[in-house]
N, C-alpha and C positions, 0 to 999 in steps of 0.2 A: 430495795426496790430496783436499783440500777443493776444489781447482780442478776435479778430475774430477767430483765430485758436483754442483757448481754448473753445469758445462757439460752434464752429463747431464740436470739439471732443466730447463735452458733448452731443450735439444733436445727433451725430452719435451713441454714446453708448446707449442713451435712445431709439433710434429707433430700434437698434438691440435687445435690451432687450425686447421690446414689441413684437418682432416677434418669440419668443421662443414658441414652441408648448406646449399645455397643456397635456403632456403625463405623466401618473402617474408613479412614481418611483416604481420599483419592490423591494419588501422587501427582505433583505438578510436573507437567512436561512442557519445557520451553518451546516456543514456536521455532520452526525451521525456515530456512531460506526458500523463496519461491522458485519454481522451476524456470528455466530460461524463457519458455514460451509465455508463462504467466507474467514474468518480469517485463518482457517486451510489450505485452498487451497492456499492462499497467502504465508503462512509460507512454504508450500511445494515448491511453485514456487521459493521463495527466496533461499531455501536450494539447489534447482537444479541450479539456477543461480550462486551460490557461490561454487558449486561442493562439498557440504558437504557429508561426508560418515560416516558410523558407527552410534553411538547413537546421535540422533539429538533431542534437547530439545527446548521447546518454553514456553514463558510466556503468561499471559493473556493480552488481548487488553486493553489499557488504553488511555486516552486523553493525547497527548504530551503537556507538560507544561514546558518550552515554546516550541511551535512547531518549530523544527529545520530542519525538512525534508520536502519532497514533499507532505505530508499528515498530517491531524490533529490528526489521531489516529495511535498508534504505538504498535507493539508487538515485543518481542525480541526472536531471534533464536540463539541457541548456538550449535556448532559442529566443528569437524575438517574437513579440506578439503583434497582432494586427494594428494596435494603436501606436506603438512605439517601435522604432528600429533598434532600440537598445537591447542587446542580448542579455537575458537574465538567467539565473540558475535556480532551479526548483528541486526540492527534495520530495521523493516519491516513496511512500511507506507501505510495507507488507508485513503480514504475519502468516506464515505458511504460504499457501497459494491465494490468500485473501488480500486484495487491494484495499488499503485502509485510507488512502487519501494523499493529497499533495499540497505543498505550500512553498512559498518562496524560501530558499535555503537561508540558514543563519550560519555564522562563523563556526559554531560548534558542530555543525553537520559535516564539515570538512570537504565540501564539494569543490572548493577551489583547488584542492590538492589532488583531485582525481584525474585520471586519464579518460578522455572522452573519445567516442567513436561515433560516426554518423549513424543515425537510426535507419535500419533498412526500410525501404518503402513498404507500405501496406499492400497486401495482396488484394487484387480487385475482387469484389464480391460477385459471386455467380448467382444469377437469378433471372427471372423473366425480363426484367428491365434491361439488364446488360445484354442478354441474348437478342432482344429487340433492337437495341442500339447498335450492336455489332452487325446485325443483318442489314441495317440501313447503310452501313459503311462499305459493305461488300459490293463490288461491281456486279451489275446484272448481266446475265448471259443472254445472248440471242437478240440484242437490240442493235 
């Protein structure tokens, strides 16, 4: 009786294996580094999320080795937040041009070893409110 069950199990497995479709496997393409503009935008977003004020510095983008966060590429941001004057370092993660998130850095992120440069100031937004505000600042002619 046990021979019959084992033979039935083998035959069932063989018949299931023969029914698998011939679908080609997609090849894995690892994510690439973000563009410089995307990296800067992600660093600004992380600084805003962490409520950083004053001088904010950032490092260059590099591949995380080992990848410990939500993305394969990381850059480090350093600054003080509104609550405390202590300057802390944060790791900002990317996959391709996708911002994946930020968190306080850990030793394995290697942020302490990175060279930091001041983050360039954000460009002012142009829109009806900024045009209206700038018109109030201009001196009036003829008075």
